[in-house]
C-alpha positions as CSV (number, residue, x, y, z in Angstrom):
1,X,-25.5,15.3,15.4
2,X,-27.7,17.3,17.7
3,X,-27.3,18.3,21.4
4,X,-29.2,15.2,22.6
5,X,-26.8,12.9,20.8
6,X,-23.8,14.8,22.1
7,X,-25.1,14.5,25.7
8,X,-25.5,10.7,25.2
9,X,-21.9,10.5,24.0
10,X,-20.5,12.4,27.0
11,X,-22.6,11.0,29.8
12,X,-21.7,8.2,32.1
13,X,-24.1,5.3,31.7
14,X,-24.2,3.1,34.8
15,X,-24.9,-0.5,33.5
16,X,-27.8,-2.4,34.9
17,X,-27.2,-6.1,35.8
18,X,-28.6,-7.2,32.5
19,X,-26.4,-4.8,30.6
20,X,-23.4,-5.7,32.6
21,X,-23.8,-9.4,31.5
22,X,-23.9,-8.3,27.8
23,X,-20.9,-6.1,28.2
24,X,-19.0,-8.9,29.8
25,X,-19.9,-11.3,27.0
26,X,-18.5,-8.8,24.4
27,X,-15.3,-8.4,26.5
28,X,-14.8,-12.1,27.0
29,X,-15.4,-13.0,23.4
30,X,-13.1,-10.3,22.2
31,X,-10.4,-11.5,24.6
32,X,-10.8,-15.1,23.3
33,X,-10.5,-14.0,19.7
34,X,-7.4,-11.9,20.5
35,X,-6.0,-14.8,22.5
36,X,-6.5,-17.1,19.4
37,X,-4.6,-14.6,17.2
38,X,-1.8,-14.2,19.7
39,X,-1.5,-18.0,19.7
40,X,-1.6,-18.7,15.9
41,X,-0.1,-15.7,14.3
42,X,3.6,-14.8,14.3
43,X,4.6,-11.8,16.3
44,X,4.4,-9.0,13.8
45,X,3.1,-5.5,13.0
46,X,0.0,-7.2,11.4
47,X,-0.8,-9.2,14.5
48,X,-0.5,-6.1,16.7
49,X,-2.9,-4.3,14.4
50,X,-5.3,-7.2,14.4
51,X,-5.4,-7.3,18.2
52,X,-5.8,-3.5,18.3
53,X,-8.8,-3.7,16.0
54,X,-10.4,-6.3,18.3
55,X,-9.9,-3.9,21.2
56,X,-11.5,-1.2,19.1
57,X,-14.4,-3.4,18.2
58,X,-15.0,-4.4,21.8
59,X,-14.9,-0.7,22.8
60,X,-17.4,0.4,20.2
61,X,-19.7,-2.6,20.8
62,X,-19.8,-1.8,24.5
63,X,-20.4,1.8,23.7
64,X,-23.3,0.8,21.4
65,X,-24.8,-1.3,24.2
66,X,-24.4,1.3,26.9
67,X,-25.4,4.4,24.9
68,X,-28.5,2.7,23.5
69,X,-29.7,0.7,26.4
70,X,-33.1,2.5,26.6
71,X,-33.7,1.4,23.0
72,X,-33.7,-2.2,23.9
73,X,-36.3,-2.0,26.7
């Protein structure tokens, strides 16, 4: 990792309207998947971990979109 990459990781990236729509899609679809799991799985440690991993996936997907927005233009 170089200084440029470090700056990208620690800089606030204000989303454009286009990016906001993508971020929202990721969030909504992550929520729907988590909602499905809460509905069909028994309450358990495993269910909690599965939902947490969805939260992590949504976080990292949104970070990938936000941090690399310039690469998509």
